C-alpha positions as CSV (number, residue, x, y, z in Angstrom):
1,X,-13.5,3.4,28.6
2,X,-11.3,0.7,27.2
3,X,-7.7,-0.5,27.2
4,X,-5.8,-2.9,24.9
5,X,-2.7,-3.7,23.0
6,X,-1.5,-4.9,19.6
7,X,1.8,-6.8,18.9
8,X,3.7,-6.9,15.6
9,X,6.6,-9.4,15.5
10,X,8.8,-10.0,12.4
11,X,11.9,-12.2,12.2
12,X,14.4,-13.1,9.5
13,X,15.2,-16.6,8.2
14,X,17.4,-17.2,11.3
15,X,14.4,-16.4,13.5
16,X,16.1,-13.2,14.8
17,X,13.9,-10.2,15.4
18,X,13.7,-7.5,12.7
19,X,10.7,-5.7,14.2
20,X,9.2,-5.9,17.6
21,X,6.4,-3.4,18.1
22,X,4.0,-3.2,21.0
23,X,1.1,-0.8,20.6
24,X,-0.4,-0.1,24.1
25,X,-3.7,1.6,24.3
26,X,-3.4,3.3,27.7
27,X,-6.8,4.8,27.6
28,X,-9.7,5.0,25.1
29,X,-12.8,7.1,25.9
30,X,-15.9,6.7,23.8
31,X,-18.7,9.3,24.1
32,X,-22.4,8.6,23.6
33,X,-22.1,10.8,20.6
34,X,-19.5,8.3,19.2
35,X,-16.7,10.9,19.4
36,X,-13.6,9.4,21.0
37,X,-10.1,10.0,22.2
38,X,-7.3,7.4,22.4
39,X,-3.9,7.7,24.2
40,X,-1.2,5.1,23.3
41,X,2.4,4.2,24.0
42,X,4.4,2.4,21.3
43,X,7.7,0.8,22.3
44,X,9.5,-0.4,19.1
45,X,12.6,-2.4,18.2
46,X,14.0,-2.3,14.7
47,X,17.0,-4.1,13.2
48,X,17.9,-3.0,9.6
49,X,18.7,-5.8,7.2
50,X,20.2,-3.3,4.7
51,X,21.1,0.4,4.5
52,X,18.1,2.6,4.8
53,X,18.2,6.0,3.2
54,X,15.6,7.8,5.3
55,X,16.1,11.0,3.3
56,X,18.5,12.2,0.6
57,X,22.0,12.0,2.0
58,X,21.0,10.5,5.3
59,X,21.6,6.7,5.5
60,X,21.0,4.4,8.5
61,X,23.5,1.6,8.3
62,X,22.6,-2.1,7.9
63,X,22.7,-4.4,10.9
64,X,22.1,-1.6,13.3
65,X,19.5,-2.1,16.0
66,X,17.3,0.7,17.4
67,X,15.0,0.8,20.5
68,X,12.6,3.8,20.6
69,X,9.3,4.7,22.2
70,X,6.5,6.8,20.7
71,X,3.6,8.5,22.5
72,X,0.4,9.1,20.5
73,X,-2.9,10.9,21.0
74,X,-5.8,10.5,18.5
75,X,-9.2,12.3,18.6
76,X,-12.1,11.4,16.3
77,X,-15.5,12.8,15.8
78,X,-18.3,10.5,14.7
79,X,-18.4,9.5,11.1
80,X,-22.2,9.8,11.0
81,X,-21.8,13.6,11.1
82,X,-22.0,15.7,7.9
83,X,-18.6,17.2,9.0
84,X,-16.2,14.8,10.8
85,X,-12.6,15.2,11.8
86,X,-9.6,13.3,13.1
87,X,-6.4,14.7,14.7
88,X,-3.3,12.7,15.6
89,X,-0.2,13.8,17.5
90,X,2.9,11.7,18.0
91,X,6.2,12.4,19.7
92,X,9.1,10.5,21.1
93,X,12.4,8.9,20.0
94,X,12.8,7.6,16.5
95,X,15.7,5.4,15.3
96,X,18.8,7.4,16.4
97,X,16.9,10.7,17.0
98,X,13.4,12.1,17.6
99,X,10.3,12.7,15.5
100,X,7.2,14.8,16.0
101,X,4.1,14.2,13.9
102,X,0.9,16.1,13.5
103,X,-1.9,15.0,11.2
104,X,-5.3,16.6,10.7
105,X,-8.1,15.2,8.5
106,X,-11.5,16.6,7.7
107,X,-14.3,14.6,6.1
108,X,-17.5,16.0,4.5
109,X,-20.7,14.0,3.6
110,X,-22.6,16.4,1.4
111,X,-25.2,13.7,0.7
112,X,-25.7,10.0,1.2
113,X,-23.2,7.9,-0.8
114,X,-20.7,10.8,-1.2
115,X,-17.7,11.4,1.1
116,X,-14.9,13.9,0.6
117,X,-11.9,14.0,2.9
118,X,-8.7,16.1,3.0
119,X,-5.7,15.3,5.2
120,X,-2.4,17.0,6.0
121,X,0.4,15.3,7.8
122,X,3.5,17.1,9.1
123,X,6.7,15.4,10.4
124,X,9.8,17.0,11.9
125,X,12.6,14.5,12.3
126,X,16.0,15.1,14.0
127,X,18.7,12.5,13.6
128,X,21.8,13.9,15.3
129,X,23.1,16.7,13.1
130,X,20.6,15.9,10.4
131,X,17.2,17.6,10.7
132,X,14.5,17.6,8.1
133,X,10.7,18.0,7.6
134,X,8.2,16.0,5.6
135,X,4.7,17.1,4.6
136,X,2.0,14.8,3.2
137,X,-1.2,16.0,1.6
138,X,-4.1,13.7,0.6
139,X,-7.5,14.1,-1.0
140,X,-10.0,11.3,-1.2
141,X,-13.4,11.3,-2.9
142,X,-15.6,8.2,-2.2
143,X,-18.7,7.9,-4.3
144,X,-21.4,5.2,-4.0
145,X,-23.6,5.4,-7.1
146,X,-25.7,2.4,-6.0
147,X,-25.4,-0.5,-3.6
148,X,-23.6,-2.3,-6.5
149,X,-21.3,0.4,-7.9
150,X,-18.5,2.3,-6.1
151,X,-15.8,4.8,-7.2
152,X,-12.9,5.9,-5.0
153,X,-10.4,8.6,-6.1
154,X,-7.2,9.2,-4.1
155,X,-4.7,12.0,-4.8
156,X,-1.6,12.3,-2.7
157,X,1.6,14.4,-2.6
158,X,4.6,14.3,-0.3
159,X,7.3,16.9,0.0
160,X,10.2,14.4,0.2
161,X,9.7,12.5,-3.1
162,X,8.0,15.5,-4.8
163,X,5.7,13.0,-6.4
164,X,2.0,13.4,-6.7
165,X,0.0,10.3,-7.3
166,X,-3.6,9.6,-8.3
167,X,-5.4,6.3,-8.0
168,X,-9.0,5.8,-9.3
169,X,-10.6,2.5,-8.2
170,X,-14.0,1.3,-9.5
171,X,-15.8,-1.7,-8.0
172,X,-18.9,-3.1,-9.7
173,X,-20.8,-5.9,-7.9
174,X,-22.4,-7.8,-10.8
175,X,-24.0,-10.3,-8.4
176,X,-23.2,-11.0,-4.8
177,X,-19.8,-12.7,-4.9
178,X,-19.0,-11.7,-8.5
179,X,-17.1,-8.4,-8.6
180,X,-15.3,-6.4,-11.3
181,X,-12.5,-4.1,-10.2
182,X,-10.9,-1.5,-12.5
183,X,-7.9,0.5,-11.2
184,X,-6.1,3.4,-12.9
185,X,-2.9,5.0,-11.4
186,X,-0.8,7.9,-12.5
187,X,2.2,9.6,-10.9
188,X,3.7,13.1,-11.6
189,X,7.0,14.5,-10.5
190,X,7.4,18.2,-9.4
191,X,11.0,18.8,-10.5
192,X,12.9,22.1,-10.4
193,X,13.7,21.6,-14.1
194,X,10.0,21.7,-15.1
195,X,7.6,24.6,-14.7
196,X,4.8,22.1,-14.0
197,X,4.3,18.4,-12.9
198,X,5.8,15.9,-15.4
199,X,4.2,12.5,-15.8
200,X,6.3,9.7,-14.4
201,X,4.1,6.7,-15.3
202,X,0.5,5.6,-15.8
203,X,-1.0,2.2,-15.3
204,X,-4.4,0.5,-15.6
205,X,-5.5,-2.9,-14.4
206,X,-8.7,-4.9,-14.2
207,X,-9.7,-7.9,-12.0
208,X,-12.7,-10.1,-12.1
209,X,-13.7,-12.1,-9.0
210,X,-16.1,-15.0,-9.6
211,X,-17.6,-17.1,-6.8
212,X,-19.0,-20.5,-7.6
213,X,-21.3,-22.0,-5.0
214,X,-22.0,-25.7,-4.8
């Protein structure tokens, strides 16, 4: 059994608060099996520096301040299992209205070094007369070929932007402290004018990290 808190404070150049977020862990229960449940309360203050279009046609005006409180329950099963899961439920006030959020993820370890996970997140947001829903889908494939070579693929789609994104990230540890990273990213748009996803952009980047010891 555990309790705790986390604080996030952000200010502008005049030292006035933009964000004040207190994440209170009211209760965390950890089982001998490493399964756990956590109950949290999150009081939040937000002041918008500029107009925020939270969804198409719905704009929260700049220099408006909001105080809201979120309630969250998270359950996890142990990652050491072949099949592991996480569920998260949130509810409470949100800016000038309310928001409910449900997220479920399932992870599978078919063999050592390989992890597959799927996640779906659903949000229902009500801001006065404006009501809308947002869905997020994510697939992650994590492969460890050896202690020195890793590959992570992440595919994500959200119903608000109608954009599907794919990121592939390779890490090769040449020697301890000397790493090569290669990242490829591509995005597609699911638009009503197309009968399939159309490519928005694609990018590739590489980074080499070298450590010199004296």
